[in-house]
C-alpha positions as CSV (number, residue, x, y, z in Angstrom):
1,M,67.1,77.3,143.2
2,K,67.9,79.2,140.1
3,N,65.9,76.8,138.0
4,I,62.9,77.2,140.3
5,L,63.2,81.0,140.2
6,A,63.5,81.0,136.4
7,L,60.3,78.8,136.2
8,F,58.5,81.2,138.5
9,I,59.5,84.2,136.4
10,F,58.4,82.4,133.2
11,L,55.0,81.4,134.7
12,F,54.4,84.9,136.0
13,T,55.4,86.5,132.7
14,A,53.1,84.1,130.8
15,G,50.2,84.9,133.0
16,T,50.9,88.6,132.6
17,I,51.0,88.3,128.8
18,S,47.7,86.4,128.8
19,A,46.1,89.1,130.9
20,Q,47.4,91.8,128.7
21,D,46.2,90.0,125.6
22,Y,42.6,89.8,126.9
23,S,42.8,93.4,127.9
24,L,42.8,94.1,124.1
25,Y,39.1,93.3,124.3
26,R,37.4,96.5,125.5
27,K,34.9,96.0,128.2
28,E,31.6,97.5,127.1
29,L,28.0,97.5,128.4
30,F,24.9,97.7,126.2
31,I,21.9,99.0,128.2
32,S,18.3,98.8,127.0
33,G,15.7,100.0,129.5
34,K,16.3,98.1,132.7
35,D,18.3,95.4,131.0
36,T,22.1,95.3,130.5
37,M,24.2,93.1,128.3
38,P,28.0,93.1,128.9
39,Y,30.2,92.5,125.9
40,R,33.8,92.5,124.9
41,L,34.9,94.3,121.8
42,L,38.1,93.7,119.9
43,L,39.0,96.2,117.2
44,P,41.4,95.5,114.4
45,E,45.1,96.4,114.7
46,N,45.7,100.0,113.5
47,Y,41.9,100.5,113.6
48,S,40.8,103.5,111.6
49,P,37.3,105.0,112.2
50,G,37.1,105.9,108.5
51,K,37.6,102.3,107.3
52,T,35.0,99.7,106.8
53,Y,35.5,96.3,108.6
54,P,33.9,92.9,108.7
55,L,32.0,92.0,111.9
56,I,32.1,88.7,113.9
57,L,29.6,87.9,116.6
58,F,30.7,85.1,118.9
59,L,28.2,83.5,121.2
60,H,29.4,81.6,124.2
61,G,28.0,78.5,125.9
62,A,25.8,78.1,129.0
63,G,28.7,77.7,131.3
64,E,30.0,81.2,130.5
65,R,26.7,83.0,131.3
66,G,26.7,85.7,133.9
67,N,27.6,89.4,134.2
68,D,31.4,89.4,134.9
69,N,32.2,90.4,131.3
70,E,35.1,88.0,131.3
71,S,33.8,84.4,131.1
72,Q,32.6,84.7,127.6
73,L,36.2,84.9,126.4
74,V,37.2,81.5,127.8
75,H,36.6,79.6,124.6
76,G,37.5,81.4,121.4
77,G,39.0,84.6,122.9
78,N,42.6,83.6,122.2
79,L,41.8,82.7,118.6
80,F,41.2,86.2,117.5
81,L,44.3,87.5,119.4
82,K,46.7,85.5,117.3
83,D,49.1,87.8,115.4
84,S,48.4,85.9,112.1
85,I,44.7,86.2,112.6
86,R,44.7,89.9,113.4
87,K,47.0,90.6,110.4
88,N,45.2,88.4,107.8
89,F,41.6,88.7,109.0
90,P,41.1,92.2,110.4
91,A,37.6,92.5,111.9
92,I,35.5,94.0,114.6
93,V,35.0,91.0,117.0
94,V,32.3,91.0,119.6
95,F,31.8,88.6,122.5
96,P,28.4,89.4,124.2
97,Q,27.6,87.8,127.5
98,C,24.2,86.1,128.2
99,S,22.8,86.6,131.7
100,A,22.6,83.6,134.0
101,D,18.8,83.6,133.8
102,S,18.5,83.5,130.0
103,Y,19.5,81.6,126.9
104,W,20.4,82.7,123.4
105,S,17.6,80.7,121.8
106,N,14.2,79.4,122.6
107,I,14.9,75.9,123.8
108,I,13.1,73.6,126.2
109,P,15.3,71.0,128.0
110,K,13.9,67.5,128.1
111,Y,14.4,65.3,131.2
112,D,13.9,61.7,132.0
113,S,12.1,60.3,135.1
114,T,15.2,60.7,137.2
115,G,15.6,64.4,136.4
116,K,18.5,63.8,134.0
117,R,18.5,66.1,131.0
118,I,18.3,63.9,127.9
119,G,17.8,66.5,125.1
120,F,16.2,69.7,123.9
121,V,13.2,70.8,122.1
122,F,13.9,73.6,119.6
123,S,11.5,76.3,118.6
124,D,11.2,77.6,115.1
125,G,10.3,81.1,116.2
126,G,8.3,82.8,118.9
127,T,9.2,85.7,121.1
128,P,13.0,86.0,121.5
129,T,14.5,85.4,124.8
130,K,15.8,88.4,126.8
131,A,19.3,87.6,125.8
132,M,18.5,87.3,122.1
133,R,16.5,90.6,122.2
134,L,19.4,92.4,123.7
135,L,21.8,90.8,121.3
136,M,19.8,92.0,118.3
137,E,19.5,95.5,119.7
138,L,23.3,95.5,120.3
139,F,23.9,94.3,116.8
140,H,22.0,97.3,115.4
141,Q,23.8,99.7,117.8
142,L,27.2,98.4,116.5
143,H,26.2,99.5,113.0
144,K,25.6,103.0,114.3
145,K,29.0,103.1,116.2
146,F,31.2,101.5,113.5
147,K,31.6,101.3,109.8
148,I,30.7,97.7,109.2
149,D,31.0,95.9,105.8
150,K,27.5,94.6,105.4
151,R,28.8,92.1,102.9
152,M,31.0,90.4,105.6
153,E,28.9,89.9,108.7
154,Y,29.5,86.6,110.4
155,A,28.0,84.8,113.5
156,G,29.2,81.8,115.3
157,G,29.2,80.1,118.7
158,L,29.5,76.9,120.7
159,S,27.0,74.7,122.5
160,M,24.3,77.1,123.7
161,G,26.0,79.7,121.5
162,G,25.8,77.3,118.5
163,M,22.1,77.1,119.1
164,G,22.0,80.9,119.4
165,T,23.8,81.2,116.1
166,F,21.1,79.3,114.3
167,E,18.6,81.5,116.2
168,I,20.0,84.9,115.3
169,V,20.4,84.0,111.6
170,N,16.8,82.7,111.6
171,R,15.6,86.0,113.0
172,N,17.8,88.0,110.6
173,P,17.7,86.1,107.3
174,G,19.9,87.3,104.5
175,V,22.1,89.4,106.8
176,F,25.0,87.1,107.6
177,A,27.2,85.9,104.8
178,A,28.4,82.9,106.8
179,A,28.0,81.3,110.2
180,F,29.6,78.5,112.2
181,A,27.8,76.4,114.8
182,I,29.8,74.2,117.1
183,C,28.1,71.4,119.1
184,G,24.8,73.2,118.8
185,G,21.4,72.5,117.2
186,A,18.2,74.0,116.0
187,N,14.8,73.1,114.6
188,P,15.3,71.7,111.1
189,E,12.1,73.5,110.0
190,T,14.1,76.8,110.0
191,A,16.6,75.5,107.4
192,K,14.9,77.1,104.4
193,N,14.8,80.5,106.2
194,I,18.6,80.4,106.9
195,S,19.7,78.8,103.7
196,T,21.2,82.0,102.1
197,T,23.8,82.0,104.8
198,A,26.8,79.6,104.3
199,W,27.3,77.2,107.2
200,W,30.1,75.2,108.8
201,I,28.7,72.9,111.4
202,F,31.0,71.0,113.9
203,H,30.2,68.3,116.4
204,G,32.0,65.6,118.4
205,L,30.4,62.2,117.9
206,K,31.0,61.3,121.6
207,D,29.3,64.4,122.8
208,D,27.2,63.5,125.9
209,V,25.9,67.0,126.5
210,V,24.4,68.0,123.2
211,N,23.4,65.1,120.9
212,P,25.4,65.2,117.6
213,E,22.2,64.2,115.8
214,Y,21.1,67.8,116.2
215,S,23.9,69.1,114.0
216,I,23.5,66.2,111.6
217,D,19.8,66.9,111.2
218,M,20.5,70.6,110.6
219,A,23.2,69.9,108.1
220,N,20.9,67.6,106.2
221,A,18.0,70.0,106.3
222,L,20.2,72.9,105.1
223,K,21.5,70.7,102.2
224,A,17.9,69.9,101.2
225,A,17.1,73.6,101.3
226,G,20.0,74.3,98.9
227,A,22.4,75.9,101.4
228,D,26.2,76.0,101.2
229,V,26.9,73.8,104.2
230,K,29.9,71.9,105.5
231,L,29.5,69.3,108.3
232,T,32.6,68.2,110.3
233,L,32.2,65.4,112.8
234,Y,35.0,64.5,115.1
235,P,34.8,60.7,116.0
236,E,36.7,60.9,119.3
237,A,35.6,64.4,120.5
238,N,33.2,64.9,123.3
239,H,31.4,68.2,124.0
240,N,34.6,70.3,123.7
241,S,34.7,69.9,119.9
242,W,35.4,73.6,119.7
243,D,39.1,72.8,120.3
244,S,39.2,70.8,117.1
245,A,37.1,73.4,115.2
246,F,39.3,76.3,116.1
247,A,42.3,74.2,115.0
248,E,40.9,73.7,111.5
249,P,43.4,75.5,109.2
250,D,40.6,76.6,106.9
251,F,38.3,77.9,109.6
252,L,38.8,81.7,109.1
253,P,39.8,81.5,105.4
254,W,36.5,79.7,104.9
255,L,34.6,82.4,106.8
256,W,36.3,85.2,104.9
257,S,35.6,83.5,101.5
258,H,31.9,84.2,101.9
259,R,30.5,87.7,101.1
260,L,27.0,88.8,100.3
261,K,26.5,90.2,96.9
């Protein structure tokens, strides 16, 4: 009985700690006209309004779309709460949430005759989606609210968010020092426009949701365009290659090593 009680207390405490950890991300709303984008904001420990900080934009996948302002933290939210990360890589970290009726990037799903999705067609421009428009407006508002080190602005995301990462860098060339795209993809024709940003691209070779060839094609196109690019492929990983990517010991050191001149 005592062992069961102890286990219950442990589980309850662990859940409480987790909830408290996520509460460090402030719940915010960005409103533009009739549209609203929820986002979570994590400020550095001992944040000082007078200091300048790097900025990290993290874009979630399609499964975390909505307006609850919570789901977008499911993958990646814990990473930036680690004591070692907060101590060694202080930054303003922003997790925006894409609405259920939009996407980060201009993509068109491809389907076979049975209605099964078999891939994507990636645009190389065009009018931004509602979510991307709001994200870029939020990005500019963040610069008005906080002192951001413009040499150290980073973007990254997974799946739909990996695609969105390529998209926001393409729409803001020369702004982001480095970016990471996990199990994403984009139109290789955009490579030259995003080549001044350093890239780390990740994908699982057993991914049956987003074809790893999309990441391989982007990495090859970026290399051809003269970009600083790393490609990491996980032979046994399926779509959740973000677990492996976040576990890379050089993940954040690599990001921090890149600064615009």
